[in-house]
Structure formats: structure tokens, C-alpha cells
C-alpha positions in Angstrom: 6.1 -3.4 13.5 9.3 -2.3 11.7 7.4 0.1 9.5 5.9 1.8 12.6 9.3 1.9 14.3 11.0 3.5 11.3 8.1 6.0 10.7 8.2 6.8 14.4 11.9 7.6 14.3 11.2 9.9 11.3 8.6 11.7 13.5 10.8 11.9 16.6 13.8 13.0 14.5 11.7 15.9 13.1 11.3 17.2 16.6 15.0 17.5 17.2 16.7 18.2 13.8 20.5 18.7 13.7 19.8 21.9 11.8 16.5 23.7 10.9 16.4 22.6 7.2 18.0 19.2 7.6 16.8 16.5 5.1 14.8 13.5 6.3 17.9 11.4 5.9 20.1 13.8 7.9 17.5 14.0 10.7 17.0 10.3 10.9 20.7 9.4 10.9 21.5 12.1 13.6 18.6 10.9 15.8 19.6 7.3 15.5 23.2 8.0 16.1 22.3 10.0 19.2 19.5 8.0 20.8 19.2 4.5 19.3 22.7 3.1 18.5 24.7 4.1 21.6 22.5 1.9 23.8 22.0 -1.0 21.4 24.0 -4.0 20.2 23.0 -3.5 16.6 25.9 -4.2 14.2 25.1 -1.3 11.9 25.3 2.5 11.7 22.8 5.2 11.2 23.0 5.2 7.5 22.5 1.4 7.3 19.3 1.9 9.4 18.2 4.8 7.2 18.6 2.5 4.1 16.7 -0.2 5.9 13.9 2.3 6.8 13.7 3.3 3.1 13.5 -0.3 2.0 10.8 -1.2 4.5 8.7 2.1 4.1 8.9 2.3 0.3 9.1 -1.3 -0.9 8.3 -3.5 2.1 11.6 -5.2 1.4 15.2 -5.1 2.3 16.8 -3.4 -0.7 17.2 0.3 -1.0 18.7 2.8 -3.4 21.5 3.4 -0.9 22.3 -0.3 -0.6 22.2 -0.9 -4.3 24.6 2.0 -4.9 27.1 0.8 -2.2 26.4 3.7 0.2 25.0 1.5 3.0 24.8 -2.1 4.0 21.7 -4.1 3.7 20.0 -5.3 6.9 18.6 -8.8 6.6 16.1 -9.6 9.3 15.8 -12.7 11.5 12.2 -13.3 12.7 10.6 -15.3 15.4 12.8 -18.2 16.8 15.5 -17.6 14.2 18.6 -16.0 15.5 20.7 -13.2 13.9 23.7 -15.5 14.5 22.2 -18.3 12.4 21.3 -15.8 9.7 24.8 -14.4 9.8 26.2 -17.9 9.2 24.0 -18.3 6.2 25.1 -14.9 4.9 28.7 -15.9 5.3 28.0 -19.1 3.2 25.5 -17.8 0.7 25.4 -14.1 0.8 27.8 -11.2 0.9 29.1 -10.6 4.5 30.7 -7.3 3.6 27.3 -6.0 2.4 24.7 -7.8 4.4 24.0 -7.4 8.1 22.0 -10.0 10.1 19.7 -8.4 12.7 16.8 -9.8 14.6 13.7 -7.7 14.2 13.2 -7.8 18.0 16.7 -6.2 18.5 15.6 -3.3 16.3 12.3 -2.9 18.2 14.0 -3.2 21.6 16.6 -0.6 20.6 13.8 1.7 19.4 11.9 1.3 22.6 14.9 2.2 24.7 15.7 5.2 22.4 12.2 6.7 22.9 12.8 6.6 26.7 16.3 8.2 26.3 14.8 10.9 24.1 12.0 11.5 26.6 14.6 11.7 29.4 16.7 14.2 27.4 13.7 16.4 26.8 12.8 16.4 30.5 16.4 17.3 31.5 17.3 19.9 28.8 15.1 23.0 28.6 16.6 24.0 25.2 15.7 20.6 23.7 12.3 20.8 25.4 11.6 24.2 23.7 12.8 22.9 20.3 10.6 19.8 20.6 7.6 21.9 21.6 8.1 24.4 18.8 8.6 21.6 16.2 5.6 19.6 17.5 3.3 22.5 16.9 2.9 21.6 13.2 1.3 18.2 14.1 -2.4 18.4 13.3 -2.7 22.2 13.7 -6.1 23.3 15.0 -6.9 19.8 16.4 -7.4 19.4 20.1 -6.4 16.1 21.7 -7.9 17.0 25.0 -6.7 18.5 28.3 -3.3 17.3 29.4 -2.2 15.9 26.1 1.3 16.8 24.9 4.0 15.2 22.8 5.6 12.2 24.5 3.3 12.6 27.5 5.2 15.6 28.7 3.5 18.7 29.9 5.1 21.7 28.3 4.1 24.9 29.9 
């Protein structure tokens, strides 16, 4: 689920880049800072989440180049009935609390779900954003028809 959430953020961020030729990292961090973090209780920043995304997408783990080089903190995930608080206590005892952040997977997924709705709402309210998203979404599977009425994020763009 994390892999899909992080890949989806990459896709959504490509629809609204901070500048036309922004790197994947810059797009991801800008989108997370704008739509995901302000409405979450995640104890991290956009670069921490980007490093987590790199770790999950590229190694199915928790360590990334950014984390190893001290540019971002490592997100350590609590799963199931475990709590982020219990994991944080373990990090304080056994790990490196200045480098490791305890986050429950569900907290990331819930924040992602809310961010998608906020992005969709912003698209509906802002004609300039809507035009940019429409223009940038035109590169998705060019020449393939998804059927009448289909459009990105279920928004009809005339």
C-alpha cells in the first residue's frame, strides 16, 4: 500500500509541478508540503517523505541515499496493532531519535487519502490549476481511449 501511495504522489505531483522542469524530488516535496502535510499529524517533512518514498520504491526498505547522507530522517513504520508511540519509545532506547521517525503506516495512508481530496477540491476551485492539470495529464497513455466521461481524478475538463 505504501508503494502505491508513494507512486501515486509522484503521479499527482507531476500534474502540478512547482516549475515546468522540476525534478521528481522537487515536485514530490512541493506537492506533499502543499496537500499532504498541512492536514496530517505526521512528524516529518516533505524531504523525509521523499526519502521514505525512495527507500520503499527502490529497495522495499527504510533506508535511502538521502537518509544515509544525513539529508533526511528515516521513517520507521509501525504496522497493524503496533503504535507509532511504542515504536518511538523503542527508537529512543535502541535507535537514533534524532534520525529515526516512528510513523504508523495507516497514518501515511490516511494523510494520502485526505491529500487526494484536497488536490481534487483545489482543481475544481482553481481554473488555472485545472488547466495545468489537464495539460500535464495529456501525456498519460497518449492515443488510448478510456471511454466516454473519463478524465483525471474523475473531473470533467471541457
